[in-house]
C-alpha positions as CSV (number, residue, x, y, z in Angstrom):
1,M,0.0,0.0,0.0
2,L,1.1,3.6,0.2
3,E,3.8,4.8,2.5
4,P,3.0,8.1,4.3
5,L,4.3,11.0,2.1
6,R,6.1,13.9,3.8
7,Q,6.8,16.3,1.0
8,G,5.9,19.7,-0.1
9,L,3.9,20.7,-3.1
10,P,5.6,20.3,-6.4
11,P,7.1,23.6,-7.6
12,L,4.3,26.0,-8.4
13,D,4.8,29.7,-9.0
14,P,2.6,31.5,-6.5
15,A,2.5,34.6,-8.8
16,A,1.0,32.4,-11.5
17,V,-2.1,31.4,-9.4
18,S,-5.1,32.0,-11.6
19,D,-7.7,31.6,-8.9
20,A,-7.8,30.7,-5.2
21,A,-10.6,30.2,-2.7
22,S,-10.7,28.9,0.9
23,C,-13.3,28.3,3.6
24,A,-13.2,27.6,7.3
25,L,-14.9,24.4,8.4
26,P,-16.3,23.7,11.8
27,A,-15.4,20.6,13.9
28,R,-18.5,18.7,12.9
29,Y,-19.0,16.0,10.3
30,E,-21.6,18.2,8.6
31,A,-18.4,20.1,7.5
32,V,-17.8,17.5,4.8
33,R,-21.1,18.4,3.2
34,E,-20.2,22.1,3.5
35,A,-16.8,21.4,1.9
36,R,-18.5,19.6,-1.1
37,R,-20.9,22.5,-1.5
38,F,-18.0,25.0,-1.4
39,T,-16.1,22.9,-3.9
40,R,-19.0,22.7,-6.3
41,G,-19.6,26.5,-6.2
42,T,-15.9,27.2,-6.7
43,L,-15.4,24.8,-9.6
44,D,-18.6,26.1,-11.3
45,Q,-17.4,29.7,-10.8
46,W,-14.0,28.7,-12.4
47,D,-15.9,26.9,-15.2
48,M,-14.5,23.5,-14.2
49,G,-17.7,21.7,-13.2
50,E,-16.7,18.7,-15.3
51,R,-13.9,17.9,-12.7
52,F,-16.3,18.0,-9.8
53,D,-16.8,14.3,-9.2
54,D,-13.0,13.4,-8.8
55,V,-12.2,16.6,-6.9
56,C,-15.2,16.3,-4.6
57,L,-14.3,12.8,-3.7
58,V,-10.8,13.8,-2.8
59,V,-12.0,16.9,-0.9
60,S,-14.5,14.7,1.1
61,E,-11.7,12.3,2.1
62,L,-9.2,15.0,3.1
63,V,-11.8,16.9,5.2
64,T,-13.1,13.6,6.8
65,N,-9.5,12.7,7.7
66,A,-8.8,16.1,9.1
67,L,-12.0,15.9,11.3
68,R,-11.4,12.3,12.3
69,H,-7.6,12.3,12.9
70,G,-6.5,16.0,13.0
71,L,-8.4,17.5,15.9
72,P,-7.0,17.6,19.4
73,A,-8.6,15.5,22.1
74,N,-9.6,18.7,24.1
75,D,-11.8,21.1,22.2
76,A,-10.2,24.4,23.5
77,C,-8.7,25.2,20.1
78,V,-11.9,24.1,18.4
79,R,-13.9,26.8,20.3
80,R,-11.5,29.6,19.5
81,E,-11.4,29.2,15.7
82,P,-12.5,26.8,13.1
83,P,-9.8,24.2,13.2
84,V,-10.0,22.9,9.6
85,R,-9.6,25.0,6.5
86,L,-10.1,24.0,2.9
87,H,-8.1,25.7,0.2
88,L,-8.6,25.4,-3.6
89,M,-6.0,26.9,-5.9
90,R,-5.9,26.8,-9.6
91,W,-2.9,27.4,-11.9
92,T,-3.2,27.2,-15.7
93,E,-2.6,23.5,-15.8
94,R,-3.0,22.4,-12.1
95,L,-5.6,22.4,-9.4
96,V,-4.6,21.9,-5.8
97,C,-6.9,21.0,-3.0
98,A,-5.3,21.5,0.4
99,V,-6.8,20.9,3.9
100,R,-5.2,22.4,7.0
101,D,-5.7,20.9,10.5
102,P,-4.1,21.5,13.9
103,S,-2.4,18.1,14.2
104,H,1.3,17.6,13.7
105,D,0.8,13.8,13.0
106,S,1.5,12.6,9.5
107,P,-1.3,11.1,7.6
108,V,-1.0,7.3,7.5
109,A,-2.5,5.1,4.8
110,R,-3.8,1.9,6.4
111,E,-3.0,-1.5,4.9
112,T,-6.3,-3.2,4.0
113,D,-7.3,-5.9,1.6
114,D,-11.0,-5.5,2.5
115,F,-12.2,-3.0,-0.1
116,S,-15.8,-3.4,1.2
117,A,-14.8,-1.9,4.5
118,E,-16.6,1.4,5.3
119,S,-13.4,3.1,6.5
120,G,-9.7,3.0,6.1
121,R,-9.5,3.6,2.4
122,G,-9.4,7.5,2.4
123,L,-5.8,8.0,1.4
124,F,-6.0,5.1,-1.1
125,L,-8.9,7.0,-2.8
126,V,-7.0,10.3,-2.7
127,D,-4.0,8.6,-4.3
128,S,-6.2,6.9,-6.9
129,F,-8.2,10.0,-8.0
130,S,-5.6,12.7,-7.9
131,D,-2.4,13.0,-9.8
132,S,-0.3,13.3,-6.7
133,W,-0.7,14.1,-3.0
134,G,1.4,14.8,0.0
135,W,1.6,16.7,3.2
136,H,3.8,19.1,5.1
137,P,4.0,20.6,8.6
138,L,3.1,24.3,9.0
139,A,5.6,26.7,10.6
140,G,5.5,30.1,12.1
141,A,2.2,31.5,13.4
142,L,0.3,28.6,12.0
143,S,0.4,25.3,13.8
144,G,-0.5,21.8,12.4
145,K,-0.2,20.5,8.9
146,V,-1.6,20.7,5.4
147,V,-2.5,17.6,3.4
148,W,-2.9,18.4,-0.4
149,A,-3.9,16.7,-3.6
150,L,-2.9,17.9,-7.1
151,F,-5.0,17.5,-10.3
152,R,-3.4,18.1,-13.7
153,L,-5.7,20.2,-16.0
154,P,-5.8,20.1,-19.8
155,R,-4.0,22.9,-21.5
156,T,-6.2,25.8,-22.4
157,G,-7.6,25.3,-25.9
158,S,-6.8,21.5,-25.9
159,R,-9.5,19.0,-25.6
160,P,-9.3,15.9,-23.4
161,N,-9.5,13.4,-26.3
162,G,-6.9,15.3,-28.3
163,E,-9.5,16.5,-30.8
């Protein structure tokens, strides 16, 4: 299965970002639905609605993992500010979905042969539906980590089937 990845985003020029959007998510499982709604609205606004299914699946898994594994046992930080944040960033040929949470623990893909199990496959799905993924710890005023997934986009003016 997958080994945990501790790496930064592939080289992307921050000045070349075409669009960016983010939303704070509360520490409740309803936040997954809010993240999907936010993703749908953002991709529609960016005229990328055709990518919604794959991107939404990955966003759902990343947010679920942040809520399930990235929140502290005590809820003091949860009451001060929303502990999970979803970021969507689009470059000309790439889309990055990044989820920030307060935990310093690395994401760990579980070994499982039971593909009918209801949990434990999140990072396997992220790996399967995105072009790459990884994570990195935050530094400075921000504490915790960011787990991200990258999707390659077709070049402007080219069609997916090469037509």
